C-alpha positions as CSV (number, residue, x, y, z in Angstrom):
1,F,-0.2,0.1,0.0
2,E,2.7,2.7,0.9
3,A,4.9,1.9,-2.4
4,V,1.5,2.1,-5.1
5,G,-1.9,2.6,-2.7
6,A,-0.3,6.5,-0.7
7,P,1.0,7.8,-3.5
8,I,-2.1,6.7,-5.9
9,L,-4.3,8.4,-3.2
10,E,-2.3,12.0,-3.3
11,K,-2.3,12.5,-6.7
12,A,-6.5,11.6,-6.6
13,F,-6.5,14.8,-3.4
14,S,-4.4,16.9,-6.1
15,G,-7.8,16.5,-8.5
16,Y,-5.2,13.7,-10.8
17,N,-7.4,10.3,-12.4
18,A,-5.8,7.8,-11.3
19,T,-6.1,3.6,-11.9
20,I,-3.5,0.4,-10.4
21,F,-4.7,-2.9,-12.3
22,A,-3.3,-6.9,-11.3
23,Y,-2.1,-8.8,-14.0
24,G,-0.9,-12.3,-14.0
25,Q,-1.4,-15.4,-14.8
26,T,-4.4,-17.2,-13.2
27,G,-4.3,-18.1,-9.4
28,S,-1.3,-15.9,-8.9
29,G,-2.7,-13.8,-6.4
30,K,-4.4,-11.8,-8.4
31,T,-7.1,-10.7,-5.6
32,F,-5.8,-11.0,-2.9
33,S,-3.4,-7.7,-3.7
34,M,-6.5,-6.3,-4.7
35,Q,-8.9,-7.3,-1.9
36,G,-6.7,-8.9,0.8
37,L,-8.5,-10.9,4.0
38,Q,-10.5,-9.0,6.5
39,D,-8.9,-10.4,9.2
40,P,-6.1,-10.3,10.3
41,A,-5.8,-6.3,9.4
42,E,-2.6,-7.1,8.2
43,L,-3.8,-9.3,5.4
44,R,-6.0,-6.7,3.9
45,G,-5.5,-6.0,-0.3
46,L,-5.1,-2.5,-1.9
47,I,-8.4,-1.8,-2.4
48,P,-9.8,-2.4,1.8
49,R,-6.2,-0.2,2.8
50,I,-6.8,2.9,-0.4
51,N,-10.8,2.7,1.7
52,D,-9.8,3.8,4.9
53,S,-6.8,6.1,4.1
54,L,-9.8,7.8,2.0
55,F,-11.6,8.6,5.0
56,E,-8.3,9.1,7.5
57,Q,-7.6,12.2,4.5
58,I,-10.7,13.8,4.1
59,Q,-11.4,14.0,8.2
60,Q,-7.9,15.8,8.6
61,K,-8.7,17.8,5.3
62,K,-12.0,19.1,7.1
63,A,-10.3,19.5,10.8
64,E,-7.8,21.8,8.2
65,S,-10.4,23.8,7.1
66,Q,-14.3,24.6,7.8
67,T,-14.6,25.2,4.5
68,C,-13.5,22.6,2.3
69,L,-15.9,19.4,1.7
70,F,-15.9,16.1,-0.2
71,L,-19.1,14.6,-2.5
72,V,-17.5,10.6,-2.3
73,T,-19.3,8.1,-4.8
74,C,-18.7,4.9,-6.0
75,S,-19.8,2.5,-8.3
76,Y,-18.2,-1.8,-9.3
77,F,-18.8,-3.6,-12.1
78,E,-18.1,-6.9,-13.9
79,I,-17.2,-7.6,-17.4
80,Y,-18.1,-11.6,-18.2
81,N,-17.4,-13.0,-21.7
82,E,-17.7,-9.1,-22.9
83,I,-20.6,-8.7,-21.2
84,I,-20.6,-5.3,-19.2
85,Y,-22.6,-6.0,-15.0
86,D,-23.6,-3.7,-12.5
87,L,-22.3,-5.4,-9.1
88,L,-24.3,-2.7,-7.4
89,D,-27.2,-3.5,-9.3
90,P,-29.1,-7.1,-8.3
91,D,-31.2,-6.6,-11.6
92,N,-28.3,-5.9,-13.3
93,R,-27.4,-9.2,-12.8
94,N,-30.0,-11.1,-13.9
95,K,-30.5,-10.4,-16.6
96,K,-27.8,-12.2,-18.1
97,G,-27.4,-11.0,-21.8
98,S,-28.6,-7.6,-21.5
99,G,-25.4,-5.7,-20.1
100,L,-24.4,-2.1,-19.7
101,Q,-22.8,0.2,-22.6
102,V,-19.8,1.8,-22.6
103,K,-20.1,5.5,-24.2
104,E,-18.0,8.6,-25.0
105,H,-18.6,12.3,-24.1
106,G,-17.1,15.8,-24.6
107,V,-16.2,16.2,-21.1
108,L,-17.5,13.5,-19.3
109,G,-15.0,10.6,-20.7
110,I,-15.5,7.5,-20.9
111,Y,-17.8,5.9,-19.0
112,V,-20.6,2.7,-18.6
113,K,-23.9,4.0,-19.2
114,G,-26.8,3.0,-16.6
115,L,-24.1,2.3,-14.1
116,Q,-25.4,2.9,-10.3
117,E,-23.1,5.8,-8.8
118,I,-23.3,5.7,-5.1
119,V,-22.5,8.5,-3.0
120,V,-20.7,7.1,0.4
121,D,-20.1,8.7,3.3
122,S,-18.1,6.3,5.8
123,P,-15.4,3.9,5.4
124,G,-18.1,1.4,6.1
125,K,-20.6,2.3,3.8
126,M,-18.2,1.8,1.1
127,Q,-16.6,-2.0,2.3
128,S,-20.5,-3.0,2.2
129,L,-20.5,-1.9,-1.1
130,I,-16.8,-3.7,-2.0
131,D,-18.6,-7.0,-0.2
132,Q,-21.9,-6.8,-2.3
133,G,-19.5,-6.4,-5.0
134,M,-17.1,-9.6,-5.0
135,A,-20.6,-12.1,-3.2
136,S,-22.1,-11.1,-7.1
137,R,-18.5,-11.7,-9.5
138,T,-18.4,-14.4,-10.9
139,V,-16.0,-17.3,-10.2
140,A,-16.5,-20.9,-11.1
141,S,-13.0,-23.7,-10.1
142,T,-10.1,-24.7,-11.5
143,L,-7.2,-27.4,-11.2
144,M,-5.1,-24.1,-11.0
145,N,-7.6,-21.8,-9.3
146,D,-10.6,-23.1,-6.6
147,T,-12.4,-19.6,-6.3
148,S,-10.9,-18.2,-10.1
149,S,-11.9,-14.8,-11.6
150,R,-14.2,-15.8,-14.7
151,S,-14.4,-11.9,-15.2
152,H,-12.3,-8.1,-14.6
153,S,-13.4,-6.3,-12.2
154,V,-13.2,-1.7,-11.9
155,F,-14.0,-0.4,-8.4
156,T,-14.2,3.0,-9.4
157,I,-13.5,5.6,-6.2
158,K,-14.4,9.2,-7.6
159,V,-13.8,12.0,-5.2
160,H,-14.9,15.7,-5.7
161,Q,-13.4,18.4,-4.2
162,K,-14.7,21.9,-3.0
163,D,-13.5,24.7,-0.7
164,A,-15.6,28.0,-0.6
165,A,-13.3,30.1,0.9
166,D,-10.1,29.1,-1.7
167,E,-11.7,28.4,-5.8
168,S,-8.8,26.8,-7.1
169,K,-9.2,23.9,-4.3
170,N,-12.7,23.4,-6.2
171,V,-11.3,19.6,-8.3
172,F,-13.0,15.8,-8.5
173,A,-10.8,12.7,-9.6
174,K,-11.2,9.1,-10.7
175,I,-9.8,6.5,-8.6
176,N,-9.7,2.6,-11.3
177,L,-9.3,0.3,-9.7
178,V,-8.8,-3.3,-11.3
179,D,-8.7,-6.4,-10.8
180,L,-8.3,-8.1,-14.3
181,A,-9.3,-12.0,-14.5
182,G,-5.8,-14.6,-15.3
183,S,-4.5,-16.1,-18.6
184,E,-4.7,-19.5,-18.2
185,R,-4.2,-22.5,-20.9
186,A,-7.0,-24.6,-20.9
187,N,-4.3,-27.7,-21.3
188,R,-3.9,-26.9,-17.2
189,T,-6.4,-25.9,-16.4
190,G,-9.2,-28.8,-16.8
191,A,-11.4,-26.6,-18.0
192,S,-14.8,-27.6,-20.4
193,G,-17.7,-26.3,-21.7
194,A,-19.0,-23.0,-19.7
195,V,-16.0,-22.6,-17.7
196,L,-14.0,-23.2,-21.1
197,K,-15.7,-20.7,-22.8
198,E,-14.7,-18.3,-20.3
199,G,-11.3,-18.8,-20.4
200,A,-11.1,-17.9,-24.6
201,N,-13.1,-14.6,-23.4
202,I,-10.6,-13.8,-21.0
203,N,-7.9,-14.6,-22.9
204,K,-9.5,-12.6,-26.0
205,S,-9.7,-9.4,-23.8
206,L,-5.8,-10.4,-22.1
207,S,-4.3,-9.8,-25.8
208,A,-6.3,-7.1,-26.5
209,L,-5.3,-4.9,-23.5
210,G,-1.7,-6.3,-25.3
211,N,-1.6,-5.3,-28.3
212,V,-2.5,-1.6,-26.9
213,I,0.3,-1.5,-24.6
214,N,2.2,-3.0,-27.4
215,A,0.8,0.4,-29.3
216,L,1.0,2.5,-26.7
217,V,4.8,1.6,-26.5
218,D,5.2,2.2,-30.1
219,L,4.1,5.9,-29.9
220,A,6.2,5.8,-27.2
221,K,8.6,5.8,-28.6
222,G,8.2,8.1,-31.6
223,K,6.8,5.9,-34.2
224,K,4.6,7.7,-36.2
225,K,0.1,6.8,-37.4
226,V,0.3,4.3,-34.9
227,F,-3.6,3.2,-34.8
228,V,-3.9,2.0,-30.9
229,P,-6.8,-0.5,-31.0
230,Y,-8.9,-0.1,-27.7
231,R,-12.5,-0.5,-29.0
232,N,-11.4,-4.2,-29.7
233,S,-12.7,-4.8,-26.2
234,K,-14.5,-4.3,-23.8
235,L,-11.7,-3.9,-21.0
236,T,-9.8,-1.8,-23.5
237,R,-12.5,0.8,-24.2
238,V,-12.9,1.1,-20.1
239,L,-9.6,1.7,-19.5
240,Q,-9.1,3.8,-22.5
241,E,-8.4,7.1,-19.9
242,S,-6.0,4.7,-18.0
243,L,-3.9,3.9,-20.6
244,G,-2.1,6.5,-22.2
245,G,-4.4,8.9,-21.2
246,N,-5.7,10.7,-18.6
247,A,-5.0,9.2,-15.7
248,Q,-1.9,8.1,-13.1
249,T,-1.7,4.6,-13.6
250,C,0.3,1.7,-12.3
251,M,0.1,-2.5,-12.9
252,V,0.7,-4.7,-10.3
253,A,2.1,-7.9,-11.6
254,A,1.0,-10.9,-10.0
255,V,4.2,-13.6,-9.9
256,S,4.2,-17.5,-9.4
257,P,7.3,-19.1,-7.5
258,A,6.4,-22.4,-9.1
259,S,9.2,-23.2,-11.3
260,D,6.6,-25.2,-13.8
261,N,4.6,-21.3,-14.2
262,F,7.6,-19.9,-15.3
263,D,6.5,-19.9,-18.7
264,E,3.2,-18.0,-17.9
265,T,5.6,-16.1,-15.5
266,R,8.5,-14.8,-18.0
267,N,5.2,-13.3,-20.1
268,T,4.3,-11.0,-17.3
269,L,7.1,-9.4,-16.5
270,K,7.3,-8.4,-20.0
271,Y,4.3,-7.2,-20.2
272,A,5.0,-5.1,-17.0
273,N,8.9,-4.0,-18.5
274,R,6.4,-3.3,-22.0
275,A,3.7,-0.9,-19.4
276,K,6.3,0.5,-18.2
277,S,7.3,2.3,-21.3
278,I,3.8,3.5,-21.7
279,Q,3.4,7.4,-21.0
280,N,0.3,8.9,-20.1
281,K,-1.3,12.4,-19.9
282,A,-2.1,13.1,-16.7
283,V,-3.7,16.8,-16.0
284,K,-6.2,18.1,-12.6
285,N,-9.4,17.8,-13.3
286,E,-10.8,21.1,-12.7
287,D,-14.8,22.1,-11.6
288,V,-15.9,22.5,-14.9
289,N,-18.3,25.6,-13.4
290,E,-15.4,27.0,-11.7
291,M,-13.0,26.5,-15.0
292,M,-15.7,27.8,-16.5
293,I,-16.1,30.9,-14.1
294,R,-12.4,32.2,-13.8
295,K,-11.7,31.6,-17.8
296,L,-14.1,34.1,-18.2
297,K,-12.7,36.0,-15.2
298,E,-9.8,36.6,-16.9
299,E,-11.4,37.2,-20.4
300,I,-12.9,40.3,-18.8
301,D,-9.7,41.5,-16.9
302,R,-7.4,40.9,-20.7
303,L,-10.3,43.0,-22.1
304,K,-10.7,46.0,-20.1
305,A,-6.6,46.1,-19.7
306,E,-6.8,46.2,-23.6
307,L,-9.9,49.2,-23.0
308,G,-7.4,50.9,-20.5
309,P,-8.5,53.0,-17.9
310,G,-11.8,55.2,-19.0
311,G,-11.5,52.9,-22.4
312,G,-14.5,51.4,-22.2
313,G,-16.9,54.2,-21.1
314,G,-19.9,55.5,-23.6
315,G,-19.9,59.2,-25.7
316,G,-22.3,60.0,-27.4
317,G,-22.2,63.5,-29.6
């Protein structure tokens, strides 16, 4: 948490979007790294620790400034067989085959239409939603993992800050916490039927993610006319801003110490090494209304300066 979670939170409080995503083969510890265990406390994962630290810092900032206000919301969805399901909406989960759609907005950026965003005011409320989402997530047993995640999950926290005494502090940030399903080989998992199909879709979307990373690395190296295939999967589409866009992003590479997993471990490390070369373009997210007001004020001041003293006076004759 100190190496990954704390710096991400610091950036978020400054108004920068942030993403942490865990990648690795099935059974290598991705979900454990992101979620961990509630008891004992030292085995809690990144998401619960970020939750606790977020509200601790909010309370500190409120104590330091009586004019500081915060609004925190969260959402949780999974991508299962290329279909997006809201993990916090039981009705949506029951409508198999009728998932949510990814949309793009000029101001909002990439978003999932119809996804619930729930206001939270305490770490306990957020943890209950995390637990609800985890309980709804699709899992299955394979030879390599008794509780194998069969979907990619994205838990998103949005933090809006407003300070009545200092408009420059009116910012917002989005934190994406992504637990990817593990790459797997059918001959090792013993999968068949629906689980085999799930594995094929997982590998397909992870391959699409790899293609996006490769294209972004080519761009970082200065290659021209590089097409980044974000639209080739739901996963890469929803992570578009996190990969080469407006976000500070950290990849957690989960690997196995077992010698028979050598090939998968090597592939994960190569994947992570490529991802290090990606250059994102994170910018501070100012409150849209406040930003427009400030720009209009600056424009008025500029015009007044051009007119000079008394330059705006009208006179008829």
